[in-house]
C-alpha atoms as a printed R data frame, in Angstrom:
    type eleno elety resid chain resno       x       y      z
1   ATOM     1    CA   MET     A     1   0.369  -0.137  0.299
2   ATOM     2    CA   THR     A     2   2.570   2.472  0.801
3   ATOM     3    CA   GLY     A     3   3.871   1.850 -3.237
4   ATOM     4    CA   LEU     A     4   0.695   3.329 -4.102
5   ATOM     5    CA   ALA     A     5   1.077   6.538 -1.728
6   ATOM     6    CA   GLU     A     6   3.883   7.286 -4.192
7   ATOM     7    CA   HIS     A     7   2.027   7.521 -7.114
8   ATOM     8    CA   GLY     A     8  -0.243   9.433 -5.805
9   ATOM     9    CA   VAL     A     9  -3.328   6.996 -4.989
10  ATOM    10    CA   ARG     A    10  -5.059   7.829 -1.800
11  ATOM    11    CA   SER     A    11  -6.953   4.785  0.257
12  ATOM    12    CA   SER     A    12  -9.433   5.262  3.467
13  ATOM    13    CA   VAL     A    13 -11.034   2.846  4.976
14  ATOM    14    CA   VAL     A    14 -14.841   3.784  5.743
15  ATOM    15    CA   ARG     A    15 -16.581   1.675  8.287
16  ATOM    16    CA   LEU     A    16 -20.864   1.659  7.606
17  ATOM    17    CA   PRO     A    17 -22.106   2.073 11.084
18  ATOM    18    CA   PRO     A    18 -24.394  -1.110 11.925
19  ATOM    19    CA   ILE     A    19 -27.845   0.630 11.888
20  ATOM    20    CA   VAL     A    20 -29.081   3.375 10.066
21  ATOM    21    CA   HIS     A    21 -32.112   5.095 11.005
22  ATOM    22    CA   SER     A    22 -34.688   7.904 10.984
23  ATOM    23    CA   PRO     A    23 -38.833   8.178 10.174
24  ATOM    24    CA   LEU     A    24 -38.359   7.114  6.919
25  ATOM    25    CA   ASP     A    25 -36.261   3.566  7.481
26  ATOM    26    CA   HIS     A    26 -38.999   0.923  6.945
27  ATOM    27    CA   HIS     A    27 -37.328  -1.744  5.971
28  ATOM    28    CA   GLY     A    28 -33.975  -1.581  7.612
29  ATOM    29    CA   PHE     A    29 -32.330  -4.046 11.272
30  ATOM    30    CA   VAL     A    30 -34.258  -1.647 13.377
31  ATOM    31    CA   ASN     A    31 -37.785  -2.521 11.945
32  ATOM    32    CA   ILE     A    32 -36.744  -6.371 11.596
33  ATOM    33    CA   LEU     A    33 -35.873  -6.418 15.236
34  ATOM    34    CA   ILE     A    34 -39.165  -4.967 16.039
35  ATOM    35    CA   GLY     A    35 -41.106  -7.125 14.019
36  ATOM    36    CA   ILE     A    36 -39.040 -10.121 15.416
37  ATOM    37    CA   ALA     A    37 -40.086  -8.402 19.022
38  ATOM    38    CA   ARG     A    38 -43.698  -7.886 17.708
39  ATOM    39    CA   GLN     A    39 -44.417 -11.505 16.426
40  ATOM    40    CA   ALA     A    40 -42.399 -13.187 19.703
41  ATOM    41    CA   GLY     A    41 -44.355 -10.864 22.350
42  ATOM    42    CA   VAL     A    42 -40.890 -10.217 24.081
43  ATOM    43    CA   SER     A    43 -37.935  -7.827 23.228
44  ATOM    44    CA   ALA     A    44 -34.505 -10.002 23.687
45  ATOM    45    CA   TYR     A    45 -31.068  -9.483 23.891
46  ATOM    46    CA   VAL     A    46 -27.778 -11.888 24.128
47  ATOM    47    CA   GLY     A    47 -26.692 -12.168 27.166
48  ATOM    48    CA   ASP     A    48 -26.114  -9.319 29.407
49  ATOM    49    CA   GLY     A    49 -26.522  -6.772 26.236
50  ATOM    50    CA   GLY     A    50 -23.852  -5.130 26.394
51  ATOM    51    CA   ILE     A    51 -24.368  -1.265 25.774
52  ATOM    52    CA   PRO     A    52 -26.244  -0.242 24.349
53  ATOM    53    CA   PHE     A    53 -27.644  -3.383 22.965
54  ATOM    54    CA   ARG     A    54 -29.813  -3.722 25.992
55  ATOM    55    CA   ASP     A    55 -30.808  -0.465 25.796
56  ATOM    56    CA   ILE     A    56 -32.048  -0.958 22.455
57  ATOM    57    CA   ALA     A    57 -33.843  -3.952 23.420
58  ATOM    58    CA   ALA     A    58 -35.616  -2.012 26.263
59  ATOM    59    CA   ALA     A    59 -36.508   1.048 24.030
60  ATOM    60    CA   ILE     A    60 -38.321  -1.806 21.434
61  ATOM    61    CA   GLY     A    61 -39.752  -3.164 24.632
62  ATOM    62    CA   ARG     A    62 -41.764   0.122 25.910
63  ATOM    63    CA   GLY     A    63 -42.609   0.927 22.087
64  ATOM    64    CA   LEU     A    64 -44.157  -2.187 21.843
65  ATOM    65    CA   GLY     A    65 -45.428  -2.684 25.304
66  ATOM    66    CA   VAL     A    66 -43.733  -5.758 25.664
67  ATOM    67    CA   SER     A    67 -41.517  -7.084 28.058
68  ATOM    68    CA   THR     A    68 -37.671  -7.441 27.596
69  ATOM    69    CA   ALA     A    69 -35.618 -10.606 28.074
70  ATOM    70    CA   SER     A    70 -31.861 -11.535 28.172
71  ATOM    71    CA   ILE     A    71 -31.193 -14.624 26.036
72  ATOM    72    CA   SER     A    72 -28.672 -17.224 25.701
73  ATOM    73    CA   ALA     A    73 -26.105 -16.706 22.616
74  ATOM    74    CA   ALA     A    74 -26.935 -20.297 21.858
75  ATOM    75    CA   ASP     A    75 -31.033 -19.243 21.538
76  ATOM    76    CA   ALA     A    76 -30.211 -15.846 19.321
77  ATOM    77    CA   THR     A    77 -30.426 -16.908 16.278
78  ATOM    78    CA   GLU     A    78 -33.878 -19.035 16.798
79  ATOM    79    CA   ARG     A    79 -34.826 -15.921 18.954
80  ATOM    80    CA   LEU     A    80 -33.735 -13.112 16.537
81  ATOM    81    CA   ALA     A    81 -33.412 -14.734 13.029
82  ATOM    82    CA   PHE     A    82 -30.303 -13.675 10.840
83  ATOM    83    CA   LEU     A    83 -29.626 -11.162 12.860
84  ATOM    84    CA   GLY     A    84 -29.076 -13.415 16.014
85  ATOM    85    CA   PRO     A    85 -25.452 -13.795 15.750
86  ATOM    86    CA   ALA     A    86 -24.628  -9.949 15.042
87  ATOM    87    CA   VAL     A    87 -26.326  -8.848 18.015
88  ATOM    88    CA   GLY     A    88 -24.401 -10.216 20.498
89  ATOM    89    CA   VAL     A    89 -21.114  -9.215 19.042
90  ATOM    90    CA   ASP     A    90 -19.276  -6.141 20.325
91  ATOM    91    CA   ASN     A    91 -18.901  -3.755 18.007
92  ATOM    92    CA   PRO     A    92 -17.983  -0.357 19.940
93  ATOM    93    CA   ALA     A    93 -18.324   2.536 17.255
94  ATOM    94    CA   SER     A    94 -17.844   6.129 17.406
95  ATOM    95    CA   SER     A    95 -18.123   9.209 15.266
96  ATOM    96    CA   GLU     A    96 -15.262  10.747 17.112
97  ATOM    97    CA   VAL     A    97 -12.551  10.490 14.038
98  ATOM    98    CA   THR     A    98 -15.280  12.231 11.480
99  ATOM    99    CA   ARG     A    99 -16.047  14.889 14.211
100 ATOM   100    CA   LYS     A   100 -12.622  15.949 14.661
101 ATOM   101    CA   THR     A   101 -10.966  15.219 10.977
102 ATOM   102    CA   LEU     A   102 -14.054  16.248  8.833
103 ATOM   103    CA   GLY     A   103 -15.714  19.004 11.587
104 ATOM   104    CA   TRP     A   104 -19.241  16.962 11.176
105 ATOM   105    CA   GLU     A   105 -21.569  17.487 13.816
106 ATOM   106    CA   PRO     A   106 -24.496  14.960 14.018
107 ATOM   107    CA   ALA     A   107 -28.107  17.172 13.446
108 ATOM   108    CA   HIS     A   108 -30.609  14.246 13.942
109 ATOM   109    CA   PRO     A   109 -31.774  12.351 17.053
110 ATOM   110    CA   GLY     A   110 -29.260   9.273 18.246
111 ATOM   111    CA   LEU     A   111 -30.624   5.588 17.947
112 ATOM   112    CA   LEU     A   112 -32.085   5.702 21.504
113 ATOM   113    CA   ASP     A   113 -33.934   9.180 21.368
114 ATOM   114    CA   ASP     A   114 -35.598   8.179 17.349
115 ATOM   115    CA   LEU     A   115 -36.739   4.948 18.761
116 ATOM   116    CA   GLU     A   116 -38.798   7.070 21.659
117 ATOM   117    CA   GLN     A   117 -40.023   9.418 19.111
118 ATOM   118    CA   GLY     A   118 -42.685   6.548 17.925
119 ATOM   119    CA   HIS     A   119 -42.596   6.352 14.408
120 ATOM   120    CA   TYR     A   120 -41.279   2.647 14.311
121 ATOM   121    CA   PHE     A   121 -44.036   1.709 16.243
122 ATOM   122    CA   ARG     A   122 -46.979   2.651 14.139
123 ATOM   123    CA   ARG     A   123 -48.358   0.170 11.615
124 ATOM   124    CA   GLY     A   124 -48.993   0.618  8.365
């Protein structure tokens, strides 16, 4: 890679966020998690849930009026479908570098605040 820099080639690594959200989100991971919780009657998280996935499950539970429960990693795929293996992974993400490098500041609510607004839980 360093040889390419000598030829004027710049490279970057872009890490996409594991969850994106907004009032326009009708098909993303958050909606899938809500659908699973709605069908099961419980908003599940793996193990101790980590932070913030336990908080995400709790917000979904509040929004649907269902309980929130810890499940084992072994049960995650059965209970959370194809998202099961992903929700138990410790995957901390931060926008700190983007903020410092590009001077970017988020202008919209974070995921937990977005879930509390209720638009994800309206049917239709």
